[in-house]
MMTF fields as JSON, N, C-alpha, C and O atoms, coordinates in Angstrom:
{
  "mmtfVersion": "1.0.0",
  "mmtfProducer": "UNKNOWN",
  "numBonds": 299,
  "numAtoms": 300,
  "numGroups": 75,
  "numChains": 1,
  "numModels": 1,
  "chainsPerModel": [1],
  "groupsPerChain": [75],
  "chainIdList": ["A"],
  "bondAtomList": [4, 2, 8, 6, 12, 10, 16, 14, 20, 18, 24, 22, 28, 26, 32, 30, 36, 34, 40, 38, 44, 42, 48, 46, 52, 50, 56, 54, 60, 58, 64, 62, 68, 66, 72, 70, 76, 74, 80, 78, 84, 82, 88, 86, 92, 90, 96, 94, 100, 98, 104, 102, 108, 106, 112, 110, 116, 114, 120, 118, 124, 122, 128, 126, 132, 130, 136, 134, 140, 138, 144, 142, 148, 146, 152, 150, 156, 154, 160, 158, 164, 162, 168, 166, 172, 170, 176, 174, 180, 178, 184, 182, 188, 186, 192, 190, 196, 194, 200, 198, 204, 202, 208, 206, 212, 210, 216, 214, 220, 218, 224, 222, 228, 226, 232, 230, 236, 234, 240, 238, 244, 242, 248, 246, 252, 250, 256, 254, 260, 258, 264, 262, 268, 266, 272, 270, 276, 274, 280, 278, 284, 282, 288, 286, 292, 290, 296, 294],
  "bondOrderList": [1, 1, 1, 1, 1, 1, 1, 1, 1, 1, 1, 1, 1, 1, 1, 1, 1, 1, 1, 1, 1, 1, 1, 1, 1, 1, 1, 1, 1, 1, 1, 1, 1, 1, 1, 1, 1, 1, 1, 1, 1, 1, 1, 1, 1, 1, 1, 1, 1, 1, 1, 1, 1, 1, 1, 1, 1, 1, 1, 1, 1, 1, 1, 1, 1, 1, 1, 1, 1, 1, 1, 1, 1, 1],
  "groupList": [{"groupName": "UNK", "atomNameList": ["N", "CA", "C", "O"], "elementList": ["N", "C", "C", "O"], "formalChargeList": [0, 0, 0, 0], "bondAtomList": [1, 0, 2, 1, 3, 2], "bondOrderList": [1, 1, 2], "singleLetterCode": "X", "chemCompType": "L-PEPTIDE LINKING"}],
  "groupTypeList": [0, 0, 0, 0, 0, 0, 0, 0, 0, 0, 0, 0, 0, 0, 0, 0, 0, 0, 0, 0, 0, 0, 0, 0, 0, 0, 0, 0, 0, 0, 0, 0, 0, 0, 0, 0, 0, 0, 0, 0, 0, 0, 0, 0, 0, 0, 0, 0, 0, 0, 0, 0, 0, 0, 0, 0, 0, 0, 0, 0, 0, 0, 0, 0, 0, 0, 0, 0, 0, 0, 0, 0, 0, 0, 0],
  "groupIdList": [1, 2, 3, 4, 5, 6, 7, 8, 9, 10, 11, 12, 13, 14, 15, 16, 17, 18, 19, 20, 21, 22, 23, 24, 25, 26, 27, 28, 29, 30, 31, 32, 33, 34, 35, 36, 37, 38, 39, 40, 41, 42, 43, 44, 45, 46, 47, 48, 49, 50, 51, 52, 53, 54, 55, 56, 57, 58, 59, 60, 61, 62, 63, 64, 65, 66, 67, 68, 69, 70, 71, 72, 73, 74, 75],
  "secStructList": [7, 2, 2, 2, 2, 2, 2, 2, 2, 2, 2, 2, 2, 2, 2, 2, 2, 2, 2, 2, 1, 7, 4, 4, 4, 4, 6, 6, 6, 1, 7, 7, 1, 7, 7, 7, 1, 1, 7, 7, 2, 2, 2, 2, 2, 2, 2, 2, 6, 7, 7, 6, 6, 7, 7, 2, 2, 2, 2, 2, 2, 2, 2, 2, 2, 2, 2, 2, 2, 2, 7, 6, 6, 7, 7],
  "xCoordList": [0.823, 0.0, 0.872, 0.624, 1.894, 2.803, 3.553, 3.795, 3.913, 4.646, 3.82, 4.354, 2.545, 1.679, 1.586, 1.578, 1.517, 1.461, 2.778, 2.786, 3.876, 5.189, 5.355, 5.917, 4.866, 4.961, 4.159, 4.623, 2.979, 2.144, 2.826, 2.734, 3.509, 4.184, 5.41, 5.752, 6.068, 7.3, 7.054, 7.982, 5.853, 5.567, 5.992, 6.64, 5.664, 6.1, 7.622, 8.166, 8.299, 9.757, 10.37, 11.353, 9.805, 10.31, 10.086, 10.978, 8.912, 8.627, 9.6, 10.094, 9.873, 10.792, 12.202, 12.9, 12.622, 13.952, 14.077, 15.123, 13.023, 13.07, 13.115, 13.658, 12.565, 12.594, 13.995, 14.29, 14.854, 16.223, 17.075, 18.06, 16.713, 17.484, 17.233, 16.129, 18.258, 18.007, 17.115, 17.098, 16.371, 15.451, 16.187, 15.625, 17.432, 18.175, 18.487, 18.777, 18.434, 18.709, 17.627, 17.867, 16.439, 15.334, 14.84, 13.672, 15.721, 15.353, 14.626, 14.051, 14.631, 13.942, 14.754, 14.267, 15.981, 16.839, 16.852, 17.681, 15.985, 16.008, 14.902, 13.936, 15.054, 14.106, 12.84, 12.893, 11.689, 10.428, 9.588, 8.538, 10.022, 9.226, 9.273, 10.043, 8.437, 8.439, 9.562, 10.195, 9.808, 10.883, 10.353, 9.336, 11.056, 10.758, 11.204, 12.04, 10.652, 11.091, 12.598, 13.248, 13.15, 14.593, 15.104, 14.598, 16.098, 16.583, 17.268, 18.069, 16.937, 17.609, 18.592, 18.69, 19.311, 20.336, 19.738, 20.349, 18.56, 17.92, 17.638, 17.937, 17.068, 16.77, 18.048, 18.101, 19.067, 20.333, 20.938, 21.452, 20.88, 21.428, 20.595, 21.142, 19.29, 18.448, 18.766, 18.824, 18.972, 19.289, 20.648, 20.807, 21.621, 22.964, 23.071, 24.008, 22.13, 22.165, 23.176, 23.708, 23.451, 24.37, 23.597, 22.479, 24.201, 23.535, 23.67, 24.61, 22.748, 22.826, 24.084, 24.473, 24.722, 25.939, 27.201, 28.283, 27.083, 28.237, 29.262, 28.919, 30.532, 31.577, 31.702, 31.086, 32.501, 32.647, 33.149, 32.716, 34.056, 34.613, 33.54, 33.458, 32.716, 31.633, 30.639, 30.17, 30.324, 29.383, 29.956, 29.249, 31.23, 31.87, 31.918, 31.678, 32.229, 32.271, 30.892, 30.769, 29.863, 28.498, 28.07, 27.426, 28.421, 28.074, 28.775, 28.159, 30.054, 30.818, 30.226, 30.069, 29.903, 29.318, 27.999, 27.75, 27.159, 25.872, 26.041, 25.311, 26.995, 27.234, 27.764, 27.385, 28.636, 29.16, 28.035, 27.956, 27.165, 26.048, 25.092, 24.521, 24.917, 23.965, 24.603, 23.918, 25.9, 26.58, 26.19, 26.171, 25.881, 25.434, 26.51, 26.18, 27.775, 28.846, 29.338, 30.131, 28.889, 29.318, 28.115, 27.156, 28.16, 27.01, 26.827, 25.902],
  "yCoordList": [-1.183, 0.0, 1.253, 2.2, 1.241, 2.379, 2.54, 3.659, 1.431, 1.476, 2.156, 2.941, 1.866, 2.483, 3.996, 4.76, 4.419, 5.848, 6.522, 7.636, 5.848, 6.398, 6.519, 7.497, 5.524, 5.561, 6.738, 7.432, 6.966, 8.079, 9.422, 10.336, 9.537, 10.786, 11.005, 12.145, 9.927, 10.038, 10.106, 10.398, 9.852, 9.793, 11.055, 10.927, 12.264, 13.46, 13.586, 14.026, 13.203, 13.287, 12.298, 12.616, 11.117, 10.103, 10.556, 10.419, 11.089, 11.578, 12.678, 12.706, 13.58, 14.674, 14.136, 14.617, 13.157, 12.577, 11.866, 11.939, 11.181, 10.464, 11.419, 11.07, 12.6, 13.571, 14.123, 14.646, 14.015, 14.511, 13.609, 14.068, 12.335, 11.403, 11.662, 12.045, 11.455, 11.575, 10.445, 9.369, 10.683, 9.669, 8.423, 7.328, 8.568, 7.402, 6.435, 5.266, 6.895, 6.004, 4.946, 3.894, 5.219, 4.28, 3.772, 3.406, 3.748, 3.2, 4.171, 3.752, 5.431, 6.407, 6.848, 7.627, 6.365, 6.804, 5.891, 6.079, 4.926, 4.022, 4.371, 5.051, 3.9, 4.187, 3.388, 2.161, 4.06, 3.401, 3.107, 2.473, 3.548, 3.368, 1.939, 1.111, 1.661, 0.35, 0.247, 1.248, -0.947, -1.169, -1.809, -2.503, -1.566, -2.204, -3.661, -4.001, -4.545, -5.947, -6.086, -6.927, -5.258, -5.247, -3.886, -2.855, -3.874, -2.626, -1.774, -2.268, -0.484, 0.441, 1.297, 1.16, 2.17, 2.979, 3.887, 4.092, 4.425, 5.315, 4.578, 5.085, 3.394, 2.609, 2.207, 2.221, 1.852, 1.455, 2.607, 2.403, 3.818, 4.956, 5.272, 5.71, 5.058, 5.278, 4.271, 4.633, 3.022, 1.988, 2.264, 2.13, 2.649, 2.903, 4.239, 4.455, 5.128, 6.431, 7.384, 8.247, 7.242, 8.142, 8.905, 8.534, 9.965, 10.733, 9.996, 9.222, 10.224, 9.555, 9.91, 9.179, 11.022, 11.432, 11.06, 11.552, 10.206, 9.814, 9.073, 8.354, 9.266, 8.578, 7.128, 6.722, 6.374, 4.939, 4.648, 3.685, 5.482, 5.284, 5.437, 4.623, 6.478, 6.696, 5.539, 5.098, 5.053, 3.936, 2.688, 1.974, 2.422, 1.244, 1.349, 0.366, 2.545, 2.745, 2.521, 1.868, 3.065, 2.909, 1.448, 0.957, 0.753, -0.665, -1.482, -2.335, -1.219, -1.95, -1.717, -2.655, -0.468, -0.135, -0.875, -1.412, -0.903, -1.581, -3.09, -3.719, -3.664, -5.107, -5.485, -6.519, -4.651, -4.921, -4.832, -5.663, -3.827, -3.681, -4.868, -5.253, -5.445, -6.543, -7.922, -8.928, -7.981, -9.272, -10.005, -9.397, -11.298, -12.025, -12.175, -12.334, -12.13, -12.286, -10.959, -10.936, -9.878, -8.554, -7.707, -8.186, -6.426, -5.53, -5.118, -4.361],
  "zCoordList": [0.0, 0.0, 0.0, -0.747, 0.85, 0.906, -0.413, -0.866, -1.015, -2.284, -3.37, -4.153, -3.422, -4.432, -4.221, -5.186, -2.979, -2.692, -3.07, -3.594, -2.803, -3.137, -4.651, -5.145, -5.377, -6.841, -7.389, -8.293, -6.86, -7.321, -7.067, -7.887, -5.93, -5.607, -6.489, -6.806, -6.883, -7.663, -9.167, -9.921, -9.615, -11.051, -11.806, -12.844, -11.344, -12.089, -12.16, -13.173, -11.093, -11.078, -12.06, -12.729, -12.15, -13.073, -14.512, -15.349, -14.804, -16.158, -16.55, -17.678, -15.622, -15.903, -16.143, -17.035, -15.37, -15.541, -16.883, -17.528, -17.305, -18.58, -19.763, -20.811, -19.621, -20.709, -20.93, -22.005, -19.936, -20.067, -20.953, -21.531, -21.069, -21.874, -23.354, -23.74, -24.188, -25.629, -26.105, -25.507, -27.184, -27.688, -28.146, -28.11, -28.576, -29.053, -27.92, -28.175, -26.68, -25.555, -25.394, -24.802, -25.919, -25.782, -27.131, -27.268, -28.126, -29.426, -30.33, -31.335, -30.014, -30.848, -32.051, -32.87, -32.172, -33.253, -34.454, -35.345, -34.52, -35.668, -36.65, -36.302, -37.873, -38.953, -38.745, -38.666, -38.652, -38.354, -39.596, -39.489, -40.745, -41.956, -42.476, -41.989, -43.473, -44.1, -45.114, -45.453, -45.592, -46.539, -47.809, -47.797, -48.899, -50.176, -50.098, -49.261, -50.971, -50.956, -51.181, -50.56, -52.071, -52.279, -51.826, -52.27, -50.948, -50.382, -51.444, -52.237, -51.445, -52.351, -51.554, -50.335, -52.234, -51.565, -50.491, -49.442, -50.745, -49.771, -48.467, -47.386, -48.567, -47.364, -46.641, -45.411, -47.397, -46.776, -45.984, -44.884, -46.537, -45.804, -44.566, -43.555, -44.628, -43.447, -42.347, -41.172, -42.717, -41.733, -41.088, -39.875, -41.907, -41.392, -40.669, -39.9, -40.907, -40.246, -40.856, -40.159, -42.149, -42.841, -43.909, -44.264, -44.411, -45.467, -46.794, -46.976, -47.719, -49.028, -49.812, -50.722, -49.469, -50.166, -49.395, -49.716, -48.39, -47.572, -48.416, -49.354, -48.06, -48.809, -48.337, -47.352, -49.052, -48.802, -47.377, -46.745, -46.888, -45.544, -44.474, -43.553, -44.591, -43.616, -43.634, -42.585, -44.827, -44.948, -44.297, -43.586, -44.537, -43.932, -42.411, -41.71, -41.901, -40.448, -39.827, -38.791, -40.463, -39.948, -39.999, -39.072, -41.07, -41.203, -40.12, -39.482, -39.92, -38.901, -37.507, -36.726, -37.209, -35.91, -35.7, -34.62, -36.726, -36.639, -36.475, -35.708, -37.188, -37.091, -35.705, -35.154, -35.145, -33.8, -32.769, -31.865, -32.9, -31.957, -32.009, -30.988, -33.186, -33.35, -33.298, -33.485, -33.049, -33.002, -31.718, -30.648, -31.807, -30.61, -29.534, -28.359, -29.909, -28.925, -28.375, -27.434, -28.935, -28.493, -28.163, -27.558, -28.564, -28.425, -27.069, -26.774]
}
């Protein structure tokens, strides 16, 4: 009973604290749109988080970072 009252009192403080975090901390930084059956360059750049005019080095760095984050033994 006391716990429920404490949670109600702390709710505004928790909401305010969560607003301080960047959206990417909670998965808000990923592409939410649908995809074509075969990926095109535009979709690939959205997934990697690089600009469509990014050079080869930037694309490779973004790909490597994404693969490391999603690797089952790392991340």
